[in-house]
C-alpha positions in Angstrom: -54.0 52.6 -33.4 -51.2 54.8 -33.8 -48.4 54.8 -31.4 -47.5 58.9 -32.1 -49.6 61.5 -30.3 -49.9 64.5 -32.7 -52.4 66.9 -33.0 -53.7 68.1 -36.1 -55.4 71.6 -37.3 -58.0 71.3 -39.6 -58.2 74.6 -41.8 -61.4 74.4 -43.9 -60.4 77.0 -46.2 -60.4 75.9 -49.7 -56.7 75.8 -50.6 -55.1 74.7 -54.5 -51.8 73.4 -55.7 -51.0 76.1 -58.8 -48.4 75.8 -61.5 -47.0 78.9 -63.1 -43.6 79.0 -65.4 -40.5 79.5 -64.4 -39.5 83.1 -64.3 -43.3 84.2 -63.1 -43.3 86.4 -60.2 -45.3 85.3 -57.4 -46.8 88.4 -55.8 -50.0 87.0 -54.8 -51.7 88.0 -51.3 -50.8 86.3 -48.6 -52.3 87.8 -45.7 -54.4 85.4 -43.5 -52.7 82.1 -45.0 -52.2 78.7 -43.1 -49.6 78.3 -45.4 -48.1 79.8 -48.6 -45.3 77.3 -49.8 -43.2 78.1 -53.0 -41.2 75.5 -55.0 -39.5 76.0 -57.6 -37.8 73.6 -60.1 -36.1 73.9 -63.4 -39.2 73.5 -65.4 -41.9 75.3 -62.7 -42.7 77.0 -60.0 -45.4 75.3 -57.4 -47.3 77.1 -55.0 -49.8 75.9 -52.3 -51.8 78.8 -51.1 -55.3 79.4 -50.5 -57.8 79.0 -53.3 -58.6 82.8 -53.1 -55.0 83.7 -53.6 -54.3 82.4 -56.5 -54.6 84.8 -60.3 -57.7 83.5 -62.6 -56.9 81.4 -65.4 -53.9 80.1 -63.7 -53.5 76.0 -64.0 -54.3 74.3 -60.3 -55.8 71.5 -58.8 -57.8 71.6 -55.9 -59.7 72.6 -53.6 -58.0 70.9 -51.1 -58.7 71.4 -46.8 -55.2 71.7 -45.0 -54.0 69.6 -42.0 -51.4 71.2 -40.2 -49.5 68.6 -38.1 -49.4 70.7 -34.3 -45.6 71.6 -34.1 -42.7 72.2 -33.9 -41.8 68.5 -34.7 -38.1 67.6 -33.5 -36.1 66.6 -36.6 -35.2 63.3 -34.4 -38.7 62.5 -34.6 -39.4 59.6 -36.9 -42.5 58.0 -38.7 -44.6 61.3 -38.3 -46.2 61.1 -41.8 -45.9 57.6 -42.2 -48.2 57.4 -39.1 -50.8 59.7 -40.9 -50.4 58.4 -44.4 -50.6 54.9 -43.8 -54.7 54.8 -42.5 -55.6 57.0 -44.8 -53.7 55.5 -48.0 -55.9 52.2 -46.6 -59.3 54.3 -46.8 -58.0 55.2 -51.0 -57.9 58.8 -50.2 -55.9 61.0 -51.9 -53.5 63.4 -50.0 -50.5 65.6 -50.9 -48.1 67.1 -48.1 -45.8 69.5 -48.0 -43.2 70.5 -44.9 -41.7 73.7 -42.8 -39.2 74.1 -41.0 -41.2 73.2 -38.0 -44.0 71.1 -39.5 -45.9 69.3 -41.8 -48.7 70.1 -43.6 -51.0 67.4 -45.8 -53.7 68.3 -48.1 -56.9 66.2 -48.4 -59.4 66.9 -51.5 -62.6 68.7 -50.0 -64.9 65.6 -50.8 -62.7 63.4 -48.6 -61.7 65.9 -45.8 -64.4 64.8 -43.1 -63.4 61.3 -43.8 -59.8 61.8 -43.7 -60.5 63.7 -40.1 -63.0 61.1 -38.9 -60.2 58.4 -40.0 -57.7 60.0 -37.9 -59.7 60.3 -34.8 -60.0 56.7 -35.1 -56.5 56.4 -35.0 -55.8 58.3 -32.3 -54.9 62.1 -33.5 -56.7 64.4 -32.1 -57.9 67.2 -34.8 -58.8 70.1 -34.0 -60.4 73.8 -36.0 -57.0 76.1 -35.7 -56.0 77.4 -32.2 -55.8 81.1 -33.5 -58.3 82.5 -36.2 -61.8 81.5 -37.3 -61.4 77.9 -38.5 -59.7 78.9 -41.9 
């Protein structure tokens, strides 16, 4: 059982990781997104967002459910992601993550999301739908 006490919000809207060429303008609809994250490198632009926002024909992986760690998290707090990843890795559930200034998001493939939620609950984490909104 985890020594961390964390609350995760389970966003059930399908999310994806998209990849576009450097220099591409990302003017996709961001309304109602729990997270819309853009990462720029010298070779690509990666976007994590709801699948509905991604233009047709864009290279992408997913669908995922997004699990949001209730924040804000203290920068001095250690082991947050390790505590969440360990039990999931032990069950061979794939995931990816991204962080914002205030919190962390973990994306789990849709077909493993319920299992991941159950694992986290058994580890003592609170997992609920988002506080605001329709559960997406």
